[in-house]
HTML snippet that shows the backbone in 3Dmol.js (N, CA, C, O; Angstrom):
<script src="https://3Dmol.org/build/3Dmol-min.js"></script>
<div id="view" style="width:600px;height:400px;position:relative"></div>
<script>
const pdb = `
ATOM      1  N   MET A   1     104.686  82.636  74.305  1.00  0.00           N
ATOM      2  CA  MET A   1     104.094  81.324  74.357  1.00  0.00           C
ATOM      3  C   MET A   1     102.820  81.345  73.533  1.00  0.00           C
ATOM      4  O   MET A   1     102.021  82.275  73.648  1.00  0.00           O
ATOM      5  N   SER A   2     102.625  80.351  72.721  1.00  0.00           N
ATOM      6  CA  SER A   2     101.394  80.190  71.959  1.00  0.00           C
ATOM      7  C   SER A   2     100.685  78.940  72.432  1.00  0.00           C
ATOM      8  O   SER A   2     101.326  77.947  72.776  1.00  0.00           O
ATOM      9  N   ALA A   3      99.375  78.987  72.449  1.00  0.00           N
ATOM     10  CA  ALA A   3      98.583  77.830  72.847  1.00  0.00           C
ATOM     11  C   ALA A   3      97.351  77.761  71.966  1.00  0.00           C
ATOM     12  O   ALA A   3      96.860  78.782  71.483  1.00  0.00           O
ATOM     13  N   ILE A   4      96.855  76.550  71.761  1.00  0.00           N
ATOM     14  CA  ILE A   4      95.617  76.372  71.012  1.00  0.00           C
ATOM     15  C   ILE A   4      94.521  76.086  72.027  1.00  0.00           C
ATOM     16  O   ILE A   4      94.580  75.105  72.768  1.00  0.00           O
ATOM     17  N   VAL A   5      93.520  76.959  72.046  1.00  0.00           N
ATOM     18  CA  VAL A   5      92.412  76.847  72.993  1.00  0.00           C
ATOM     19  C   VAL A   5      91.123  76.809  72.185  1.00  0.00           C
ATOM     20  O   VAL A   5      90.788  77.769  71.491  1.00  0.00           O
ATOM     21  N   GLY A   6      90.404  75.699  72.277  1.00  0.00           N
ATOM     22  CA  GLY A   6      89.143  75.580  71.546  1.00  0.00           C
ATOM     23  C   GLY A   6      89.302  75.796  70.059  1.00  0.00           C
ATOM     24  O   GLY A   6      88.402  76.332  69.412  1.00  0.00           O
ATOM     25  N   GLY A   7      90.421  75.391  69.509  1.00  0.00           N
ATOM     26  CA  GLY A   7      90.664  75.536  68.080  1.00  0.00           C
ATOM     27  C   GLY A   7      91.271  76.874  67.688  1.00  0.00           C
ATOM     28  O   GLY A   7      91.665  77.054  66.536  1.00  0.00           O
ATOM     29  N   ALA A   8      91.356  77.817  68.623  1.00  0.00           N
ATOM     30  CA  ALA A   8      91.937  79.129  68.335  1.00  0.00           C
ATOM     31  C   ALA A   8      93.338  79.219  68.937  1.00  0.00           C
ATOM     32  O   ALA A   8      93.580  78.739  70.044  1.00  0.00           O
ATOM     33  N   ARG A   9      94.235  79.826  68.211  1.00  0.00           N
ATOM     34  CA  ARG A   9      95.600  80.015  68.710  1.00  0.00           C
ATOM     35  C   ARG A   9      95.665  81.350  69.452  1.00  0.00           C
ATOM     36  O   ARG A   9      95.279  82.393  68.924  1.00  0.00           O
ATOM     37  N   LEU A  10      96.164  81.292  70.693  1.00  0.00           N
ATOM     38  CA  LEU A  10      96.326  82.485  71.505  1.00  0.00           C
ATOM     39  C   LEU A  10      97.796  82.693  71.827  1.00  0.00           C
ATOM     40  O   LEU A  10      98.529  81.736  72.076  1.00  0.00           O
ATOM     41  N   ARG A  11      98.213  83.933  71.820  1.00  0.00           N
ATOM     42  CA  ARG A  11      99.587  84.273  72.184  1.00  0.00           C
ATOM     43  C   ARG A  11      99.552  84.933  73.561  1.00  0.00           C
ATOM     44  O   ARG A  11      98.927  85.979  73.741  1.00  0.00           O
ATOM     45  N   LEU A  12     100.226  84.316  74.528  1.00  0.00           N
ATOM     46  CA  LEU A  12     100.285  84.802  75.901  1.00  0.00           C
ATOM     47  C   LEU A  12     101.673  85.369  76.172  1.00  0.00           C
ATOM     48  O   LEU A  12     102.687  84.754  75.840  1.00  0.00           O
ATOM     49  N   MET A  13     101.702  86.543  76.775  1.00  0.00           N
ATOM     50  CA  MET A  13     102.981  87.158  77.139  1.00  0.00           C
ATOM     51  C   MET A  13     102.934  87.535  78.606  1.00  0.00           C
ATOM     52  O   MET A  13     101.993  88.191  79.054  1.00  0.00           O
ATOM     53  N   THR A  14     103.948  87.124  79.356  1.00  0.00           N
ATOM     54  CA  THR A  14     104.120  87.571  80.725  1.00  0.00           C
ATOM     55  C   THR A  14     105.444  88.322  80.770  1.00  0.00           C
ATOM     56  O   THR A  14     106.447  87.851  80.236  1.00  0.00           O
ATOM     57  N   TYR A  15     105.446  89.487  81.406  1.00  0.00           N
ATOM     58  CA  TYR A  15     106.590  90.388  81.298  1.00  0.00           C
ATOM     59  C   TYR A  15     106.797  91.123  82.629  1.00  0.00           C
ATOM     60  O   TYR A  15     105.901  91.820  83.104  1.00  0.00           O
ATOM     61  N   ASN A  16     107.973  90.963  83.220  1.00  0.00           N
ATOM     62  CA  ASN A  16     108.332  91.700  84.427  1.00  0.00           C
ATOM     63  C   ASN A  16     108.928  93.026  83.978  1.00  0.00           C
ATOM     64  O   ASN A  16     110.060  93.076  83.499  1.00  0.00           O
ATOM     65  N   ILE A  17     108.167  94.088  84.133  1.00  0.00           N
ATOM     66  CA  ILE A  17     108.590  95.385  83.605  1.00  0.00           C
ATOM     67  C   ILE A  17     109.348  96.232  84.624  1.00  0.00           C
ATOM     68  O   ILE A  17     109.710  97.371  84.326  1.00  0.00           O
ATOM     69  N   GLY A  18     109.593  95.700  85.815  1.00  0.00           N
ATOM     70  CA  GLY A  18     110.367  96.444  86.806  1.00  0.00           C
ATOM     71  C   GLY A  18     109.763  97.802  87.124  1.00  0.00           C
ATOM     72  O   GLY A  18     110.490  98.764  87.374  1.00  0.00           O
ATOM     73  N   GLY A  19     108.449  97.886  87.117  1.00  0.00           N
ATOM     74  CA  GLY A  19     107.770  99.149  87.391  1.00  0.00           C
ATOM     75  C   GLY A  19     107.721 100.071  86.183  1.00  0.00           C
ATOM     76  O   GLY A  19     107.113 101.139  86.249  1.00  0.00           O
ATOM     77  N   GLY A  20     108.351  99.675  85.079  1.00  0.00           N
ATOM     78  CA  GLY A  20     108.373 100.527  83.886  1.00  0.00           C
ATOM     79  C   GLY A  20     109.132 101.827  84.116  1.00  0.00           C
ATOM     80  O   GLY A  20     108.845 102.848  83.491  1.00  0.00           O
ATOM     81  N   ARG A  21     110.110 101.772  85.026  1.00  0.00           N
ATOM     82  CA  ARG A  21     110.863 102.972  85.376  1.00  0.00           C
ATOM     83  C   ARG A  21     112.258 102.929  84.770  1.00  0.00           C
ATOM     84  O   ARG A  21     112.935 101.901  84.797  1.00  0.00           O
ATOM     85  N   LYS A  22     112.672 104.068  84.222  1.00  0.00           N
ATOM     86  CA  LYS A  22     113.983 104.155  83.594  1.00  0.00           C
ATOM     87  C   LYS A  22     115.104 103.843  84.582  1.00  0.00           C
ATOM     88  O   LYS A  22     116.093 103.212  84.209  1.00  0.00           O
ATOM     89  N   ASP A  23     114.965 104.277  85.843  1.00  0.00           N
ATOM     90  CA  ASP A  23     116.030 104.044  86.815  1.00  0.00           C
ATOM     91  C   ASP A  23     116.150 102.582  87.232  1.00  0.00           C
ATOM     92  O   ASP A  23     117.115 102.208  87.899  1.00  0.00           O
ATOM     93  N   SER A  24     115.169 101.738  86.842  1.00  0.00           N
ATOM     94  CA  SER A  24     115.277 100.311  87.120  1.00  0.00           C
ATOM     95  C   SER A  24     115.683  99.539  85.859  1.00  0.00           C
ATOM     96  O   SER A  24     115.660  98.308  85.838  1.00  0.00           O
ATOM     97  N   GLY A  25     116.054 100.282  84.811  1.00  0.00           N
ATOM     98  CA  GLY A  25     116.526  99.649  83.581  1.00  0.00           C
ATOM     99  C   GLY A  25     115.431  99.268  82.602  1.00  0.00           C
ATOM    100  O   GLY A  25     115.689  98.545  81.640  1.00  0.00           O
ATOM    101  N   SER A  26     114.205  99.744  82.832  1.00  0.00           N
ATOM    102  CA  SER A  26     113.119  99.383  81.914  1.00  0.00           C
ATOM    103  C   SER A  26     112.256 100.602  81.621  1.00  0.00           C
ATOM    104  O   SER A  26     111.173 100.751  82.187  1.00  0.00           O
ATOM    105  N   ALA A  27     112.730 101.466  80.744  1.00  0.00           N
ATOM    106  CA  ALA A  27     111.981 102.664  80.379  1.00  0.00           C
ATOM    107  C   ALA A  27     110.634 102.275  79.784  1.00  0.00           C
ATOM    108  O   ALA A  27     110.539 101.329  79.002  1.00  0.00           O
ATOM    109  N   PHE A  28     109.597 103.010  80.161  1.00  0.00           N
ATOM    110  CA  PHE A  28     108.228 102.671  79.781  1.00  0.00           C
ATOM    111  C   PHE A  28     108.062 102.552  78.265  1.00  0.00           C
ATOM    112  O   PHE A  28     107.428 101.608  77.792  1.00  0.00           O
ATOM    113  N   ASP A  29     108.616 103.482  77.501  1.00  0.00           N
ATOM    114  CA  ASP A  29     108.454 103.417  76.044  1.00  0.00           C
ATOM    115  C   ASP A  29     109.146 102.189  75.453  1.00  0.00           C
ATOM    116  O   ASP A  29     108.687 101.653  74.444  1.00  0.00           O
ATOM    117  N   SER A  30     110.232 101.741  76.059  1.00  0.00           N
ATOM    118  CA  SER A  30     110.905 100.514  75.608  1.00  0.00           C
ATOM    119  C   SER A  30     110.059  99.283  75.917  1.00  0.00           C
ATOM    120  O   SER A  30     109.995  98.348  75.119  1.00  0.00           O
ATOM    121  N   VAL A  31     109.411  99.290  77.081  1.00  0.00           N
ATOM    122  CA  VAL A  31     108.513  98.197  77.468  1.00  0.00           C
ATOM    123  C   VAL A  31     107.376  98.092  76.455  1.00  0.00           C
ATOM    124  O   VAL A  31     107.050  96.998  75.994  1.00  0.00           O
ATOM    125  N   ILE A  32     106.778  99.223  76.112  1.00  0.00           N
ATOM    126  CA  ILE A  32     105.665  99.238  75.154  1.00  0.00           C
ATOM    127  C   ILE A  32     106.128  98.718  73.798  1.00  0.00           C
ATOM    128  O   ILE A  32     105.402  97.969  73.145  1.00  0.00           O
ATOM    129  N   LYS A  33     107.314  99.101  73.371  1.00  0.00           N
ATOM    130  CA  LYS A  33     107.839  98.653  72.070  1.00  0.00           C
ATOM    131  C   LYS A  33     107.995  97.127  72.039  1.00  0.00           C
ATOM    132  O   LYS A  33     107.630  96.490  71.051  1.00  0.00           O
ATOM    133  N   VAL A  34     108.530  96.541  73.107  1.00  0.00           N
ATOM    134  CA  VAL A  34     108.699  95.083  73.178  1.00  0.00           C
ATOM    135  C   VAL A  34     107.335  94.389  73.112  1.00  0.00           C
ATOM    136  O   VAL A  34     107.167  93.402  72.395  1.00  0.00           O
ATOM    137  N   ILE A  35     106.371  94.910  73.863  1.00  0.00           N
ATOM    138  CA  ILE A  35     105.032  94.308  73.862  1.00  0.00           C
ATOM    139  C   ILE A  35     104.416  94.397  72.468  1.00  0.00           C
ATOM    140  O   ILE A  35     103.808  93.433  72.001  1.00  0.00           O
ATOM    141  N   GLN A  36     104.563  95.528  71.807  1.00  0.00           N
ATOM    142  CA  GLN A  36     104.022  95.682  70.452  1.00  0.00           C
ATOM    143  C   GLN A  36     104.668  94.701  69.479  1.00  0.00           C
ATOM    144  O   GLN A  36     103.994  94.176  68.593  1.00  0.00           O
ATOM    145  N   GLU A  37     105.955  94.450  69.634  1.00  0.00           N
ATOM    146  CA  GLU A  37     106.654  93.506  68.758  1.00  0.00           C
ATOM    147  C   GLU A  37     106.120  92.089  68.931  1.00  0.00           C
ATOM    148  O   GLU A  37     105.990  91.352  67.954  1.00  0.00           O
ATOM    149  N   VAL A  38     105.809  91.702  70.167  1.00  0.00           N
ATOM    150  CA  VAL A  38     105.291  90.358  70.440  1.00  0.00           C
ATOM    151  C   VAL A  38     103.819  90.259  70.056  1.00  0.00           C
ATOM    152  O   VAL A  38     103.361  89.214  69.594  1.00  0.00           O
ATOM    153  N   SER A  39     103.084  91.343  70.248  1.00  0.00           N
ATOM    154  CA  SER A  39     101.662  91.422  69.911  1.00  0.00           C
ATOM    155  C   SER A  39     100.835  90.296  70.551  1.00  0.00           C
ATOM    156  O   SER A  39     100.218  89.496  69.848  1.00  0.00           O
ATOM    157  N   PRO A  40     100.828  90.244  71.888  1.00  0.00           N
ATOM    158  CA  PRO A  40     100.111  89.155  72.569  1.00  0.00           C
ATOM    159  C   PRO A  40      98.599  89.355  72.553  1.00  0.00           C
ATOM    160  O   PRO A  40      98.106  90.481  72.484  1.00  0.00           O
ATOM    161  N   ASP A  41      97.875  88.241  72.618  1.00  0.00           N
ATOM    162  CA  ASP A  41      96.425  88.293  72.806  1.00  0.00           C
ATOM    163  C   ASP A  41      96.104  88.521  74.273  1.00  0.00           C
ATOM    164  O   ASP A  41      95.127  89.190  74.609  1.00  0.00           O
ATOM    165  N   ILE A  42      96.931  87.960  75.144  1.00  0.00           N
ATOM    166  CA  ILE A  42      96.783  88.115  76.586  1.00  0.00           C
ATOM    167  C   ILE A  42      98.136  88.570  77.130  1.00  0.00           C
ATOM    168  O   ILE A  42      99.167  87.961  76.847  1.00  0.00           O
ATOM    169  N   LEU A  43      98.119  89.645  77.913  1.00  0.00           N
ATOM    170  CA  LEU A  43      99.340  90.220  78.461  1.00  0.00           C
ATOM    171  C   LEU A  43      99.241  90.250  79.976  1.00  0.00           C
ATOM    172  O   LEU A  43      98.247  90.721  80.530  1.00  0.00           O
ATOM    173  N   VAL A  44     100.276  89.745  80.651  1.00  0.00           N
ATOM    174  CA  VAL A  44     100.359  89.781  82.111  1.00  0.00           C
ATOM    175  C   VAL A  44     101.640  90.530  82.461  1.00  0.00           C
ATOM    176  O   VAL A  44     102.728  90.148  82.031  1.00  0.00           O
ATOM    177  N   LEU A  45     101.503  91.604  83.247  1.00  0.00           N
ATOM    178  CA  LEU A  45     102.658  92.398  83.649  1.00  0.00           C
ATOM    179  C   LEU A  45     102.948  92.191  85.125  1.00  0.00           C
ATOM    180  O   LEU A  45     102.045  92.258  85.959  1.00  0.00           O
ATOM    181  N   GLN A  46     104.210  91.939  85.445  1.00  0.00           N
ATOM    182  CA  GLN A  46     104.638  91.921  86.840  1.00  0.00           C
ATOM    183  C   GLN A  46     105.312  93.261  87.125  1.00  0.00           C
ATOM    184  O   GLN A  46     105.887  93.884  86.233  1.00  0.00           O
ATOM    185  N   GLU A  47     105.231  93.688  88.377  1.00  0.00           N
ATOM    186  CA  GLU A  47     105.792  94.955  88.839  1.00  0.00           C
ATOM    187  C   GLU A  47     105.201  96.143  88.095  1.00  0.00           C
ATOM    188  O   GLU A  47     105.894  97.124  87.822  1.00  0.00           O
ATOM    189  N   ALA A  48     103.932  96.049  87.774  1.00  0.00           N
ATOM    190  CA  ALA A  48     103.205  97.174  87.195  1.00  0.00           C
ATOM    191  C   ALA A  48     102.556  97.916  88.353  1.00  0.00           C
ATOM    192  O   ALA A  48     101.483  97.536  88.823  1.00  0.00           O
ATOM    193  N   ALA A  49     103.205  98.966  88.804  1.00  0.00           N
ATOM    194  CA  ALA A  49     102.795  99.663  90.018  1.00  0.00           C
ATOM    195  C   ALA A  49     101.542 100.509  89.825  1.00  0.00           C
ATOM    196  O   ALA A  49     101.211 100.935  88.719  1.00  0.00           O
ATOM    197  N   GLU A  50     100.865 100.732  90.935  1.00  0.00           N
ATOM    198  CA  GLU A  50      99.693 101.596  90.992  1.00  0.00           C
ATOM    199  C   GLU A  50      99.705 102.274  92.358  1.00  0.00           C
ATOM    200  O   GLU A  50      99.897 101.608  93.375  1.00  0.00           O
ATOM    201  N   TRP A  51      99.502 103.599  92.393  1.00  0.00           N
ATOM    202  CA  TRP A  51      99.530 104.299  93.663  1.00  0.00           C
ATOM    203  C   TRP A  51      98.709 105.580  93.593  1.00  0.00           C
ATOM    204  O   TRP A  51      98.398 106.085  92.514  1.00  0.00           O
ATOM    205  N   LEU A  52      98.368 106.090  94.769  1.00  0.00           N
ATOM    206  CA  LEU A  52      97.681 107.372  94.901  1.00  0.00           C
ATOM    207  C   LEU A  52      98.669 108.389  95.442  1.00  0.00           C
ATOM    208  O   LEU A  52      99.450 108.084  96.344  1.00  0.00           O
ATOM    209  N   ASP A  53      98.636 109.608  94.888  1.00  0.00           N
ATOM    210  CA  ASP A  53      99.499 110.650  95.429  1.00  0.00           C
ATOM    211  C   ASP A  53      98.790 111.357  96.587  1.00  0.00           C
ATOM    212  O   ASP A  53      97.691 110.964  96.979  1.00  0.00           O
ATOM    213  N   ALA A  54      99.412 112.383  97.122  1.00  0.00           N
ATOM    214  CA  ALA A  54      98.869 113.075  98.295  1.00  0.00           C
ATOM    215  C   ALA A  54      97.494 113.693  98.020  1.00  0.00           C
ATOM    216  O   ALA A  54      96.701 113.861  98.946  1.00  0.00           O
ATOM    217  N   GLU A  55      97.204 114.031  96.763  1.00  0.00           N
ATOM    218  CA  GLU A  55      95.894 114.588  96.410  1.00  0.00           C
ATOM    219  C   GLU A  55      94.919 113.504  95.952  1.00  0.00           C
ATOM    220  O   GLU A  55      93.863 113.810  95.396  1.00  0.00           O
ATOM    221  N   GLN A  56      95.270 112.245  96.183  1.00  0.00           N
ATOM    222  CA  GLN A  56      94.428 111.094  95.841  1.00  0.00           C
ATOM    223  C   GLN A  56      94.258 110.893  94.333  1.00  0.00           C
ATOM    224  O   GLN A  56      93.260 110.320  93.896  1.00  0.00           O
ATOM    225  N   ARG A  57      95.230 111.363  93.529  1.00  0.00           N
ATOM    226  CA  ARG A  57      95.240 111.088  92.092  1.00  0.00           C
ATOM    227  C   ARG A  57      95.854 109.712  91.875  1.00  0.00           C
ATOM    228  O   ARG A  57      96.891 109.388  92.455  1.00  0.00           O
ATOM    229  N   LEU A  58      95.217 108.910  91.045  1.00  0.00           N
ATOM    230  CA  LEU A  58      95.688 107.557  90.764  1.00  0.00           C
ATOM    231  C   LEU A  58      96.746 107.578  89.663  1.00  0.00           C
ATOM    232  O   LEU A  58      96.554 108.183  88.608  1.00  0.00           O
ATOM    233  N   TYR A  59      97.856 106.910  89.926  1.00  0.00           N
ATOM    234  CA  TYR A  59      98.889 106.671  88.918  1.00  0.00           C
ATOM    235  C   TYR A  59      98.937 105.171  88.703  1.00  0.00           C
ATOM    236  O   TYR A  59      99.120 104.416  89.658  1.00  0.00           O
ATOM    237  N   SER A  60      98.777 104.727  87.465  1.00  0.00           N
ATOM    238  CA  SER A  60      98.685 103.299  87.179  1.00  0.00           C
ATOM    239  C   SER A  60      99.508 102.952  85.947  1.00  0.00           C
ATOM    240  O   SER A  60      99.203 103.385  84.836  1.00  0.00           O
ATOM    241  N   VAL A  61     100.554 102.164  86.161  1.00  0.00           N
ATOM    242  CA  VAL A  61     101.353 101.683  85.030  1.00  0.00           C
ATOM    243  C   VAL A  61     100.497 100.761  84.157  1.00  0.00           C
ATOM    244  O   VAL A  61     100.640 100.742  82.935  1.00  0.00           O
ATOM    245  N   THR A  62      99.611 100.001  84.797  1.00  0.00           N
ATOM    246  CA  THR A  62      98.724  99.092  84.055  1.00  0.00           C
ATOM    247  C   THR A  62      97.848  99.864  83.082  1.00  0.00           C
ATOM    248  O   THR A  62      97.777  99.520  81.902  1.00  0.00           O
ATOM    249  N   LEU A  63      97.183 100.902  83.567  1.00  0.00           N
ATOM    250  CA  LEU A  63      96.301 101.683  82.699  1.00  0.00           C
ATOM    251  C   LEU A  63      97.087 102.479  81.657  1.00  0.00           C
ATOM    252  O   LEU A  63      96.622 102.648  80.530  1.00  0.00           O
ATOM    253  N   ALA A  64      98.274 102.971  82.023  1.00  0.00           N
ATOM    254  CA  ALA A  64      99.112 103.685  81.058  1.00  0.00           C
ATOM    255  C   ALA A  64      99.541 102.743  79.930  1.00  0.00           C
ATOM    256  O   ALA A  64      99.538 103.130  78.761  1.00  0.00           O
ATOM    257  N   ALA A  65      99.909 101.513  80.279  1.00  0.00           N
ATOM    258  CA  ALA A  65     100.284 100.531  79.255  1.00  0.00           C
ATOM    259  C   ALA A  65      99.086 100.189  78.378  1.00  0.00           C
ATOM    260  O   ALA A  65      99.211 100.093  77.157  1.00  0.00           O
ATOM    261  N   ALA A  66      97.936 100.009  78.996  1.00  0.00           N
ATOM    262  CA  ALA A  66      96.715  99.706  78.232  1.00  0.00           C
ATOM    263  C   ALA A  66      96.432 100.809  77.218  1.00  0.00           C
ATOM    264  O   ALA A  66      96.140 100.534  76.054  1.00  0.00           O
ATOM    265  N   GLU A  67      96.522 102.049  77.665  1.00  0.00           N
ATOM    266  CA  GLU A  67      96.268 103.183  76.770  1.00  0.00           C
ATOM    267  C   GLU A  67      97.290 103.217  75.635  1.00  0.00           C
ATOM    268  O   GLU A  67      96.919 103.406  74.477  1.00  0.00           O
ATOM    269  N   ALA A  68      98.569 103.036  75.956  1.00  0.00           N
ATOM    270  CA  ALA A  68      99.629 103.082  74.948  1.00  0.00           C
ATOM    271  C   ALA A  68      99.492 101.962  73.925  1.00  0.00           C
ATOM    272  O   ALA A  68      99.899 102.115  72.774  1.00  0.00           O
ATOM    273  N   LEU A  69      98.917 100.830  74.345  1.00  0.00           N
ATOM    274  CA  LEU A  69      98.774  99.668  73.461  1.00  0.00           C
ATOM    275  C   LEU A  69      97.425  99.608  72.764  1.00  0.00           C
ATOM    276  O   LEU A  69      97.195  98.734  71.929  1.00  0.00           O
ATOM    277  N   GLY A  70      96.532 100.528  73.098  1.00  0.00           N
ATOM    278  CA  GLY A  70      95.224 100.557  72.466  1.00  0.00           C
ATOM    279  C   GLY A  70      94.219  99.596  73.066  1.00  0.00           C
ATOM    280  O   GLY A  70      93.205  99.290  72.439  1.00  0.00           O
ATOM    281  N   TYR A  71      94.485  99.111  74.282  1.00  0.00           N
ATOM    282  CA  TYR A  71      93.537  98.238  74.981  1.00  0.00           C
ATOM    283  C   TYR A  71      92.498  99.097  75.694  1.00  0.00           C
ATOM    284  O   TYR A  71      92.772 100.249  76.029  1.00  0.00           O
ATOM    285  N   ARG A  72      91.332  98.556  75.924  1.00  0.00           N
ATOM    286  CA  ARG A  72      90.310  99.246  76.702  1.00  0.00           C
ATOM    287  C   ARG A  72      90.615  99.066  78.185  1.00  0.00           C
ATOM    288  O   ARG A  72      90.962  97.970  78.627  1.00  0.00           O
ATOM    289  N   ALA A  73      90.482 100.146  78.947  1.00  0.00           N
ATOM    290  CA  ALA A  73      90.725 100.068  80.390  1.00  0.00           C
ATOM    291  C   ALA A  73      89.812  99.029  81.037  1.00  0.00           C
ATOM    292  O   ALA A  73      90.196  98.390  82.017  1.00  0.00           O
ATOM    293  N   ALA A  74      88.613  98.859  80.497  1.00  0.00           N
ATOM    294  CA  ALA A  74      87.659  97.891  81.058  1.00  0.00           C
ATOM    295  C   ALA A  74      88.158  96.456  80.908  1.00  0.00           C
ATOM    296  O   ALA A  74      87.691  95.567  81.620  1.00  0.00           O
ATOM    297  N   ASP A  75      89.097  96.218  79.998  1.00  0.00           N
ATOM    298  CA  ASP A  75      89.636  94.877  79.781  1.00  0.00           C
ATOM    299  C   ASP A  75      90.889  94.615  80.602  1.00  0.00           C
ATOM    300  O   ASP A  75      91.522  93.571  80.447  1.00  0.00           O
ATOM    301  N   CYS A  76      91.256  95.546  81.471  1.00  0.00           N
ATOM    302  CA  CYS A  76      92.477  95.425  82.268  1.00  0.00           C
ATOM    303  C   CYS A  76      92.131  95.198  83.727  1.00  0.00           C
ATOM    304  O   CYS A  76      91.083  95.625  84.213  1.00  0.00           O
ATOM    305  N   TYR A  77      93.030  94.520  84.411  1.00  0.00           N
ATOM    306  CA  TYR A  77      92.853  94.266  85.833  1.00  0.00           C
ATOM    307  C   TYR A  77      94.189  94.451  86.536  1.00  0.00           C
ATOM    308  O   TYR A  77      95.211  93.938  86.079  1.00  0.00           O
ATOM    309  N   PHE A  78      94.185  95.179  87.639  1.00  0.00           N
ATOM    310  CA  PHE A  78      95.368  95.336  88.461  1.00  0.00           C
ATOM    311  C   PHE A  78      95.145  94.549  89.741  1.00  0.00           C
ATOM    312  O   PHE A  78      94.174  94.791  90.458  1.00  0.00           O
ATOM    313  N   GLY A  79      96.025  93.620  90.030  1.00  0.00           N
ATOM    314  CA  GLY A  79      95.920  92.823  91.252  1.00  0.00           C
ATOM    315  C   GLY A  79      97.161  93.000  92.091  1.00  0.00           C
ATOM    316  O   GLY A  79      98.213  92.459  91.752  1.00  0.00           O
ATOM    317  N   PRO A  80      97.066  93.752  93.189  1.00  0.00           N
ATOM    318  CA  PRO A  80      98.245  93.953  94.033  1.00  0.00           C
ATOM    319  C   PRO A  80      98.664  92.648  94.706  1.00  0.00           C
ATOM    320  O   PRO A  80      97.825  91.804  95.019  1.00  0.00           O
ATOM    321  N   THR A  81      99.952  92.493  94.921  1.00  0.00           N
ATOM    322  CA  THR A  81     100.446  91.300  95.602  1.00  0.00           C
ATOM    323  C   THR A  81     100.973  91.655  96.982  1.00  0.00           C
ATOM    324  O   THR A  81     100.447  91.177  97.987  1.00  0.00           O
ATOM    325  N   LEU A  82     101.992  92.474  97.043  1.00  0.00           N
ATOM    326  CA  LEU A  82     102.574  92.897  98.321  1.00  0.00           C
ATOM    327  C   LEU A  82     102.522  94.416  98.403  1.00  0.00           C
ATOM    328  O   LEU A  82     102.611  95.111  97.390  1.00  0.00           O
ATOM    329  N   SER A  83     102.378  94.912  99.605  1.00  0.00           N
ATOM    330  CA  SER A  83     102.447  96.360  99.788  1.00  0.00           C
ATOM    331  C   SER A  83     103.353  96.652 100.974  1.00  0.00           C
ATOM    332  O   SER A  83     103.429  95.863 101.915  1.00  0.00           O
ATOM    333  N   LEU A  84     104.033  97.776 100.924  1.00  0.00           N
ATOM    334  CA  LEU A  84     104.884  98.171 102.046  1.00  0.00           C
ATOM    335  C   LEU A  84     104.042  98.353 103.303  1.00  0.00           C
ATOM    336  O   LEU A  84     104.467  97.990 104.400  1.00  0.00           O
ATOM    337  N   LYS A  85     102.859  98.910 103.141  1.00  0.00           N
ATOM    338  CA  LYS A  85     102.004  99.200 104.271  1.00  0.00           C
ATOM    339  C   LYS A  85     101.551  97.925 104.974  1.00  0.00           C
ATOM    340  O   LYS A  85     101.509  97.887 106.203  1.00  0.00           O
ATOM    341  N   GLU A  86     101.216  96.891 104.226  1.00  0.00           N
ATOM    342  CA  GLU A  86     100.636  95.682 104.815  1.00  0.00           C
ATOM    343  C   GLU A  86     101.625  94.568 105.080  1.00  0.00           C
ATOM    344  O   GLU A  86     101.402  93.772 105.992  1.00  0.00           O
ATOM    345  N   HIS A  87     102.702  94.473 104.329  1.00  0.00           N
ATOM    346  CA  HIS A  87     103.545  93.279 104.393  1.00  0.00           C
ATOM    347  C   HIS A  87     104.966  93.510 104.898  1.00  0.00           C
ATOM    348  O   HIS A  87     105.672  92.537 105.164  1.00  0.00           O
ATOM    349  N   PHE A  88     105.407  94.737 105.040  1.00  0.00           N
ATOM    350  CA  PHE A  88     106.802  94.970 105.409  1.00  0.00           C
ATOM    351  C   PHE A  88     106.954  95.835 106.657  1.00  0.00           C
ATOM    352  O   PHE A  88     107.850  96.677 106.718  1.00  0.00           O
ATOM    353  N   HIS A  89     106.080  95.636 107.661  1.00  0.00           N
ATOM    354  CA  HIS A  89     106.225  96.435 108.876  1.00  0.00           C
ATOM    355  C   HIS A  89     106.862  95.664 109.981  1.00  0.00           C
ATOM    356  O   HIS A  89     107.055  96.197 111.074  1.00  0.00           O
TER     357      HIS A  89
END
`;
const viewer = $3Dmol.createViewer("view");
viewer.addModel(pdb, "pdb");
viewer.setStyle({}, {cartoon: {color: "spectrum"}});
viewer.zoomTo();
viewer.render();
</script>
């Protein structure tokens, strides 16, 4: 989608990446390739998971995508919607 905002044209992309997992049909490197082809000014990812492992190490599909695309981590935001812990008990 393209929009003109204040005289500037912006390209917005929203993409459900299915967690960026190969077993869900959306391998991470394929997701990155599609995003690079579209080259959006603003990118919104759905199902971009983020979690802590048992040693409290953060795994973030959002930050991994940002790094792969050359975006600054400071320009990214992860907003959780539903969690198994809070919404499915």
